[in-house]
C-alpha positions, 0 to 999 in steps of 0.5 A: 902741441900744434893744431889747425888755425881757428881750431878748438878742442871740445868734449862732446857727449856721444849720447846727446851731443852736448859740447863743453870746453873741459872734460868731466866724468858726467855730461852736463847735458844728459847727466850720463857718465863717461860719454864725453869724447875729445874732438876738434871743432874748426873752420873748414880750411880750403882743400881740407876735405878735398878728394871726396865727392862734391868737395870741390870749390865750385857748386856741384849740379845734379845729373841724370843717373841714366846718362852716367857711364859706369866704368869698370873698376881696374883691379890689381892682384894681391899675390894671394888668390884667396885674398883676391877672392874676398876683395872681389877680384883684387885690390882697387887703387885708392881703396881703404881696407880694414882688416881685424882679428884676434891677437896672433891670428895672422893679420900681420903675417898675411899682409907681410906675405902680400907685400913680399908677393908684390915686391919688385912689381909695385912700390909698397910701404909697411908702417909698423906701430906695434913692432920694431923693424928688427922684429918684422925682419925676423918674422920675414926670415922665419917665413922665408920671404923675399922682401927685397923692395919692401919698404918698412917704417917704424912710426906712430905719428900720423903727420910724419908717416903722411909726410913720408908717404907723400914724398915717396908715393907708394902704390900700397900702404899698410898701417899696423895698427890704426890703434897705435897711430896718433895725431899731434892735433889731439891731446888724448892718448893713442887708441882713444875714440877721437884719435882713431877716428881722426887718424883713420879719416886723414889716412883714408883721405890721403888714399883717395887723393893719391890713389894709394891702396891702403890696408889698416889693421884694427884691434878687436874687442873681447866680443870679436868686434872691431875696437874703436868707434863704429864710424871707422867701419863706415869710413873704409871701403872694405871690412875684412875679419880674420877668423880662426881658433889659435889651436887650429891651423886653419884660418878664414878671412871673410868680407863683411863690407865691400864697396867694390865686390860682394860681401860674405866671400870666404878665403881659407888659409892654413897656418904652417911653419912658413906662413899662411898657405892658400887652401884651394879646395876647402871642402876636402879639408872640412870633410876629414871624417872617420873611415866608418859610419858614425851616428850623429854625423852628416854633411851639408852644403853651405854657400859662402859668397860665390863658393859652395862649401861642404861641411860636416855637422855633428850632433850628440844627444844624451840623457840629461840629469838637469831640470832644464836640459842643455842646448849647446850650439857651436857654429850656429845660433842657439835660437835657431837650434831651439826652433829646429828641435821644436820642429823635430819634436812636433812634426818629426815625432822625435822626442828630446825633451829630457835630452841634452843636445850638442851641435858642432860644425867641424873646422870652426866654420859658422852656419849663417844660412838656413840651408843647414836646417835639415842637416841639423835635424837629421844629425840629432835624430841619428844621434838619438836613435844611434843609427849612423848615416852612410858616409856618401849621403848629404842633405840641405834644405830649410825647415819651416815651422810647419815641418815643410822642407823649403828650397834654398838658393843655388840648389843645383850648384850645391848638388854639383859640388857634392857630386864632384866630391864623390857623394852618391846620394843627396836628400834635397828639397823637391824644388831644388832638384834639377830636371835632368838630374846630376850624373853620378848623384842619386837625388831624393826629393822631399817635401817635409821633415817626415819624408826626410826622416823616413829616407834616412 
């Protein structure tokens, strides 16, 4: 196989950095097993890393940051508003975007719909390494997509796909997936740590040099994290996760890293027979509740990026026959639930020592902020006492260990979102209550947990 001049393949330990010329099960430096990874050591050829900052041949000189003019980044729409929201307003030329998710969640469908939406306006290339061209064509026909102008290539060799990309000069390049790509320089199999790292580095380098927007599809492990070396996430500009239950038709795309926009933005899609449909008002979807009041259910207002989101929190409290009662949290951290139950018992007078407690967030969302603390506590109390909370009530607020209700960020915006969806009463931290109030919304300010329990 071909390799760069003066290049040498070595096996380096990921723990201690020890390098040796032959692979072995055990590292000769630290003695650990299965830590040797194939890598290339070569003299840097002129221009090999061109396209990165400070990679020119001349010596770079530092400048005063205050005199550097900050230019506005130009963006191009992806054709999908929800995807543009997660990307920070659109795609940036020369950016590298990594998207991961469970198998069958809809990653390829999302990118194919993006290419179809841009067909005829920009030059696009879809490189598939997992499916044949016929399989992609069948999916496009099943989704009723007009793909005239969308170029497709079935290839796994990095050298050949870069040759095609350089020759045709496309504005948008999709590689599905990075784990199937291999370079002839390395001897390891596609998907190995060395192959993924080297192929991703060269693809990102090509995107920076040519100004091509690059989408990389990445596999995930059984824990849900992106497979391959963690350096893969550091190489790219944006990391997106496509989440959702395969049995549920709703899909959520979330940004965990974005050099050109805010992180933790949320885009919501619904999987239909004709592909992914954008959900413009996700709060209405996640608020599909029973027509009558039910104990253990209350609505809270989350904030995902720049968007307030109403979601129903459900609790079920039942007598336990176990020595250690169960604490099950679906959609929130288990340690946070244990802390809230302790605060509820100590400062709210609600005893649940011999009760099983189950918490669920409707719609498969995750409660990643502390604004849902008060809703969790009140739903548990409602289920324990079998007393329903009226449907037009909602609450939010952070609970401290001394039982105080702390304010949260963007409280007024959360209250306005609640009023827009027809809620009439809100239990909120007293420091989050706006002076002029919210038209049509009765806001009850509380300072501690006991006051909130007394209200409801």
